Backbone as a chain_set.jsonl record, in Angstrom:
{"seq": "MSEITYTQIGDYLMPDIAVPETAEPLGMYGMMRKRYLQDRRRTLYTIFTLQGTLYHHCLEIEKTANERLGRMMAELTEKAPPPDKAANPLEWAAHMNGLKAQAEETILDELIYS", "coords": {"N": [[77.904, -104.729, 196.427], [74.434, -103.765, 196.244], [72.115, -103.123, 193.461], [70.759, -99.701, 193.286], [67.449, -98.738, 193.268], [64.943, -96.501, 191.828], [62.234, -94.253, 192.557], [60.131, -92.307, 190.701], [59.025, -88.967, 191.632], [57.123, -86.389, 191.025], [59.17, -84.3, 189.11], [61.374, -85.384, 189.922], [63.797, -88.111, 190.727], [63.814, -90.396, 193.032], [65.744, -92.119, 195.398], [64.908, -95.451, 196.301], [65.238, -96.394, 199.358], [65.15, -98.172, 202.079], [65.104, -98.489, 205.55], [66.678, -100.915, 207.389], [65.191, -103.356, 209.603], [65.476, -103.575, 212.939], [66.768, -106.003, 215.57], [67.452, -105.539, 218.163], [67.632, -102.864, 220.404], [69.879, -99.801, 220.295], [72.465, -99.214, 222.847], [73.717, -97.12, 225.028], [76.312, -96.274, 224.158], [76.34, -97.008, 221.601], [74.283, -95.302, 220.426], [75.601, -92.846, 221.063], [77.584, -93.018, 219.138], [76.426, -92.846, 216.765], [75.051, -90.542, 216.995], [77.543, -88.758, 217.131], [78.475, -89.357, 214.518], [76.238, -88.32, 212.949], [76.459, -85.679, 213.622], [79.061, -84.753, 213.447], [80.57, -86.122, 211.408], [79.467, -86.162, 208.696], [79.845, -87.09, 205.985], [80.635, -89.721, 206.326], [78.489, -90.918, 207.952], [76.201, -90.699, 206.152], [77.449, -92.487, 203.967], [77.312, -95.079, 205.537], [74.651, -95.269, 206.036], [73.553, -95.275, 203.475], [74.563, -97.622, 202.643], [73.456, -99.312, 204.332], [74.548, -100.206, 206.606], [74.743, -98.771, 208.893], [73.383, -99.362, 211.471], [74.566, -101.636, 212.246], [77.254, -101.061, 212.464], [77.193, -99.266, 214.531], [76.225, -100.936, 216.59], [78.229, -102.737, 216.928], [79.984, -100.98, 217.967], [78.934, -100.427, 220.229], [78.889, -103.127, 221.413], [81.834, -103.578, 221.47], [82.704, -101.502, 223.289], [81.291, -102.062, 225.75], [82.529, -104.24, 226.314], [85.22, -103.598, 226.642], [84.839, -101.783, 228.838], [84.06, -103.328, 231.006], [86.565, -104.854, 231.075], [88.554, -102.765, 231.567], [87.583, -101.659, 233.903], [87.762, -104.005, 235.673], [90.592, -104.019, 235.638], [91.409, -101.478, 236.796], [90.08, -101.743, 239.337], [91.773, -103.655, 240.29], [94.234, -102.305, 240.43], [93.558, -100.152, 241.87], [92.245, -100.795, 244.766], [88.82, -100.998, 245.905], [87.218, -99.6, 248.869], [85.735, -101.295, 251.719], [82.778, -102.452, 250.933], [80.55, -103.184, 252.596], [81.359, -101.771, 255.057], [81.597, -99.183, 254.377], [79.664, -97.748, 252.402], [78.941, -95.482, 250.792], [81.473, -94.506, 250.379], [82.595, -96.504, 248.852], [80.888, -96.513, 246.756], [81.496, -93.815, 245.789], [84.283, -94.324, 244.949], [83.931, -96.531, 243.166], [82.545, -95.075, 241.138], [84.296, -93.212, 240.365], [86.174, -94.616, 239.088], [84.924, -95.734, 237.009], [84.137, -93.6, 235.671], [86.902, -92.884, 234.775], [87.636, -94.993, 233.012], [85.481, -94.723, 231.161], [86.125, -92.351, 230.123], [88.291, -92.858, 228.392], [87.007, -94.966, 226.66], [85.333, -93.272, 225.32], [86.863, -91.701, 223.953], [88.616, -93.136, 222.517], [87.003, -94.802, 220.943], [84.247, -93.962, 220.388], [84.536, -91.096, 219.856], [86.031, -90.787, 217.336]], "CA": [[76.813, -103.597, 196.726], [73.347, -104.056, 195.293], [71.599, -101.978, 192.597], [69.839, -98.891, 193.61], [66.195, -98.463, 192.265], [64.546, -95.231, 191.81], [60.81, -93.696, 191.964], [59.822, -90.93, 190.037], [58.106, -88.055, 192.424], [57.188, -85.146, 190.063], [60.239, -84.328, 188.197], [62.683, -86.037, 190.664], [63.97, -89.361, 191.19], [64.106, -90.535, 194.527], [66.133, -93.337, 195.511], [64.196, -96.404, 197.107], [65.943, -96.779, 200.602], [64.587, -98.847, 203.203], [65.916, -98.761, 206.714], [66.567, -102.297, 207.987], [64.427, -103.609, 210.803], [66.588, -103.975, 214.144], [66.499, -106.771, 216.354], [67.718, -104.993, 219.587], [67.801, -101.553, 220.474], [71.001, -99.701, 220.707], [72.615, -98.859, 223.942], [74.201, -95.653, 225.232], [77.515, -95.845, 223.356], [75.965, -97.071, 220.044], [73.707, -94.122, 220.165], [76.399, -91.717, 221.15], [78.258, -93.071, 218.11], [75.397, -92.526, 215.709], [74.931, -89.084, 216.982], [78.58, -88.146, 216.703], [78.612, -89.532, 213.028], [75.27, -87.613, 212.312], [76.927, -84.311, 213.787], [80.389, -84.209, 213.089], [81.281, -86.937, 210.307], [78.18, -86.347, 207.561], [79.888, -88.11, 204.885], [80.778, -91.263, 206.804], [77.195, -91.273, 208.435], [75.649, -90.798, 204.859], [77.89, -93.814, 203.447], [76.758, -96.005, 206.34], [73.165, -95.084, 205.792], [73.19, -95.742, 202.133], [74.863, -98.972, 202.6], [72.454, -100.065, 205.285], [75.41, -100.672, 207.653], [74.962, -97.797, 209.953], [72.914, -99.931, 212.618], [75.519, -102.864, 212.608], [78.358, -100.199, 212.843], [76.769, -98.624, 215.964], [75.888, -102.128, 217.511], [79.527, -103.359, 216.912], [80.77, -100.115, 218.753], [78.295, -100.827, 221.356], [79.581, -104.174, 222.238], [83.178, -103.284, 221.864], [82.68, -100.561, 224.388], [80.954, -102.689, 226.882], [83.487, -105.199, 226.613], [86.215, -102.911, 226.986], [84.581, -101.156, 230.044], [84.341, -104.623, 231.871], [87.963, -105.309, 231.199], [89.05, -101.902, 232.272], [87.062, -101.629, 235.511], [88.63, -105.108, 236.454], [92.126, -103.543, 235.805], [91.28, -100.36, 237.663], [89.817, -102.161, 240.839], [92.95, -104.321, 240.846], [95.33, -101.412, 240.737], [93.122, -99.33, 243.1], [91.048, -101.5, 245.216], [87.911, -99.97, 246.537], [87.07, -99.617, 250.044], [84.913, -102.276, 251.996], [81.371, -101.872, 250.591], [79.631, -103.141, 253.708], [81.622, -100.918, 256.159], [81.209, -97.607, 254.094], [78.888, -98.021, 251.163], [78.998, -94.124, 250.239], [82.811, -94.392, 250.094], [82.749, -97.322, 247.891], [80.165, -95.948, 245.564], [82.328, -92.614, 245.065], [85.283, -94.907, 244.471], [83.794, -96.999, 241.773], [82.092, -93.927, 240.14], [85.451, -92.397, 239.756], [86.879, -95.518, 238.283], [84.042, -95.784, 235.891], [84.362, -92.214, 234.855], [88.19, -93.027, 234.066], [87.465, -96.094, 231.701], [84.43, -94.143, 230.109], [86.952, -91.241, 229.276], [89.082, -93.474, 227.664], [86.338, -95.491, 225.678], [84.767, -92.368, 224.436], [88.08, -90.856, 223.322], [89.106, -94.307, 221.388], [85.801, -95.627, 220.144], [83.095, -93.249, 219.922], [84.762, -89.905, 219.146], [87.392, -91.197, 216.497]], "C": [[75.69, -104.034, 195.612], [72.911, -102.679, 194.577], [70.716, -101.201, 193.187], [68.521, -98.684, 192.604], [65.866, -97.137, 192.716], [63.053, -95.302, 191.676], [60.73, -92.449, 191.745], [58.772, -90.066, 190.883], [58.147, -86.789, 191.678], [58.32, -85.282, 188.985], [61.727, -84.952, 188.799], [62.694, -87.48, 190.735], [64.415, -89.564, 192.433], [64.493, -91.978, 194.819], [65.254, -94.428, 196.679], [65.225, -96.969, 198.471], [65.109, -97.176, 201.552], [65.527, -98.94, 204.444], [65.553, -100.248, 207.232], [65.959, -102.523, 209.368], [65.523, -104.248, 211.924], [66.208, -104.857, 215.155], [66.813, -106.377, 217.897], [68.116, -103.699, 219.531], [69.336, -101.006, 220.851], [71.055, -99.075, 221.892], [73.076, -97.409, 224.074], [75.388, -95.493, 224.328], [77.14, -96.119, 221.982], [75.082, -95.914, 219.662], [74.397, -92.734, 220.163], [77.227, -91.68, 219.753], [77.53, -92.567, 216.951], [75.225, -91.074, 215.869], [76.286, -88.44, 216.868], [78.821, -88.285, 215.126], [77.584, -88.551, 212.328], [75.867, -86.218, 212.395], [77.97, -83.825, 213.238], [81.084, -84.828, 211.7], [79.882, -87.286, 209.22], [78.468, -87.553, 206.681], [80.021, -89.386, 205.315], [79.266, -91.794, 207.294], [76.366, -91.525, 207.074], [76.134, -92.398, 204.3], [77.133, -95.091, 204.354], [75.267, -96.19, 206.023], [72.805, -95.669, 204.507], [73.43, -97.278, 202.024], [73.987, -100.073, 203.27], [73.361, -100.666, 206.279], [75.351, -99.685, 208.928], [74.548, -98.683, 211.448], [73.946, -101.058, 213.195], [76.791, -102.264, 213.133], [78.22, -99.715, 214.316], [76.63, -99.869, 216.991], [77.265, -102.726, 217.918], [80.361, -102.441, 217.894], [80.007, -100.34, 220.221], [78.948, -102.0, 222.469], [80.923, -103.994, 222.588], [83.428, -102.652, 223.19], [82.413, -101.219, 225.698], [81.902, -103.588, 227.335], [84.605, -104.66, 227.44], [86.041, -102.376, 228.366], [84.541, -102.171, 231.27], [85.751, -104.824, 232.057], [88.765, -104.01, 231.918], [88.694, -101.588, 233.605], [87.716, -102.749, 236.212], [90.074, -104.654, 236.66], [92.096, -102.486, 236.888], [90.856, -100.788, 238.931], [90.963, -103.041, 241.009], [94.145, -103.5, 241.099], [94.884, -100.621, 241.876], [91.936, -100.013, 243.696], [90.053, -100.673, 245.951], [87.613, -100.389, 248.314], [85.846, -100.814, 250.435], [83.332, -101.651, 251.75], [80.325, -102.097, 251.91], [79.832, -102.151, 254.882], [81.32, -99.333, 255.786], [80.903, -97.629, 252.635], [79.113, -96.687, 250.347], [80.469, -94.169, 249.554], [83.098, -95.179, 248.76], [82.103, -97.061, 246.558], [80.835, -94.643, 244.822], [83.67, -93.26, 244.492], [85.187, -95.632, 243.209], [83.236, -96.263, 240.752], [83.555, -93.339, 239.459], [86.307, -93.378, 238.785], [86.114, -95.669, 236.847], [84.117, -94.504, 235.053], [85.966, -92.265, 234.031], [88.144, -93.777, 232.83], [86.522, -95.371, 230.863], [85.254, -92.93, 229.582], [87.685, -91.989, 228.15], [88.407, -94.126, 226.294], [85.906, -94.356, 224.796], [85.733, -91.595, 223.516], [88.539, -91.842, 222.156], [88.2, -94.695, 220.49], [84.787, -94.673, 219.65], [83.623, -91.931, 219.306], [86.053, -89.83, 218.203], [86.923, -91.433, 215.141]], "O": [[75.903, -104.49, 194.489], [73.202, -101.533, 194.919], [69.765, -101.788, 193.702], [68.609, -98.506, 191.389], [66.334, -96.635, 193.738], [62.52, -96.123, 190.93], [61.184, -91.566, 192.472], [57.61, -90.469, 190.829], [59.186, -86.128, 191.698], [58.377, -86.19, 188.156], [62.83, -84.96, 188.255], [61.62, -88.076, 190.803], [65.365, -88.932, 192.894], [63.743, -92.919, 194.556], [65.052, -94.052, 197.834], [65.887, -98.0, 198.349], [64.229, -96.375, 201.866], [66.644, -99.442, 204.327], [64.412, -100.664, 207.436], [66.322, -101.763, 210.265], [66.238, -105.23, 211.725], [65.19, -104.502, 215.749], [66.297, -107.065, 218.777], [68.917, -103.347, 218.666], [70.004, -101.681, 221.635], [70.085, -98.414, 222.265], [72.78, -96.588, 223.206], [75.409, -94.439, 223.692], [77.668, -95.401, 221.132], [75.164, -95.549, 218.49], [74.016, -91.744, 219.539], [77.537, -90.605, 219.239], [78.129, -91.83, 216.169], [75.256, -90.38, 214.853], [76.163, -87.309, 216.398], [79.341, -87.347, 214.522], [77.911, -87.993, 211.281], [75.84, -85.531, 211.374], [78.017, -82.75, 212.64], [81.927, -84.225, 211.036], [79.412, -88.406, 209.021], [77.815, -88.588, 206.553], [79.48, -90.252, 204.628], [78.905, -92.945, 207.048], [75.86, -92.642, 206.958], [75.336, -93.333, 204.227], [76.456, -95.949, 203.787], [74.807, -97.304, 205.774], [71.875, -96.469, 204.407], [72.666, -98.048, 201.442], [73.823, -101.25, 202.95], [72.948, -101.684, 206.835], [76.0, -99.981, 209.932], [75.316, -98.658, 212.41], [74.088, -101.298, 214.394], [77.389, -102.781, 214.077], [79.13, -99.817, 215.139], [76.942, -99.705, 218.17], [77.458, -103.156, 219.056], [81.276, -102.923, 218.561], [80.677, -100.402, 221.252], [79.312, -101.934, 223.643], [81.307, -104.171, 223.744], [84.179, -103.118, 224.048], [83.148, -101.018, 226.665], [82.136, -103.764, 228.53], [84.927, -105.047, 228.563], [87.009, -102.465, 229.121], [84.95, -101.842, 232.384], [86.162, -104.968, 233.208], [89.576, -104.269, 232.807], [89.567, -101.25, 234.406], [88.226, -102.521, 237.309], [90.679, -104.878, 237.709], [92.794, -102.67, 237.885], [91.337, -100.094, 239.826], [91.166, -103.209, 242.212], [95.013, -103.89, 241.88], [95.661, -100.384, 242.801], [90.8, -99.868, 243.245], [90.44, -99.692, 246.587], [87.865, -101.503, 248.775], [85.098, -101.208, 249.54], [82.858, -100.639, 252.267], [79.437, -101.287, 252.177], [78.907, -101.729, 255.576], [80.936, -98.468, 256.574], [81.776, -97.54, 251.772], [79.486, -96.834, 249.183], [80.626, -93.91, 248.361], [83.678, -94.693, 247.789], [82.622, -97.316, 245.471], [80.766, -94.43, 243.612], [84.158, -92.681, 243.521], [86.016, -95.524, 242.305], [83.341, -96.629, 239.582], [83.763, -93.106, 238.268], [87.003, -92.953, 237.863], [86.697, -95.708, 235.763], [84.15, -94.516, 233.822], [86.159, -91.783, 232.915], [88.532, -93.323, 231.754], [86.812, -95.412, 229.667], [84.935, -92.55, 228.456], [87.571, -91.587, 226.992], [88.892, -93.996, 225.17], [86.093, -94.451, 223.583], [85.391, -90.978, 222.507], [88.797, -91.429, 221.025], [88.512, -94.929, 219.323], [84.532, -94.654, 218.446], [83.15, -91.635, 218.209], [86.929, -88.972, 218.309], [87.718, -91.762, 214.261]]}, "num_chains": 1, "name": "protein.A"}
């Protein structure tokens, strides 16, 4: 861990903390994880922020969640095949939305809100 430098502002020493530049924006799951840490796990959020690893942590959660969503959707469609999309597109969309909701519920419980 690098040494923290301080700047005196009036009677107070304020740490010189810079937020690193991000190459790509966070997606839905990364932003949800960040908001969860900010609202419910303040100590962990502060530690990640001070170490400069908050963005990387949220990006890793984002990538893991998207990979897991893809795998779970493939497994769920194999177990419960959707109806023919060309014959009945609304039924197909409803079926796929239901499967995605099931997969997202698991992802939110295991990755985002833990």
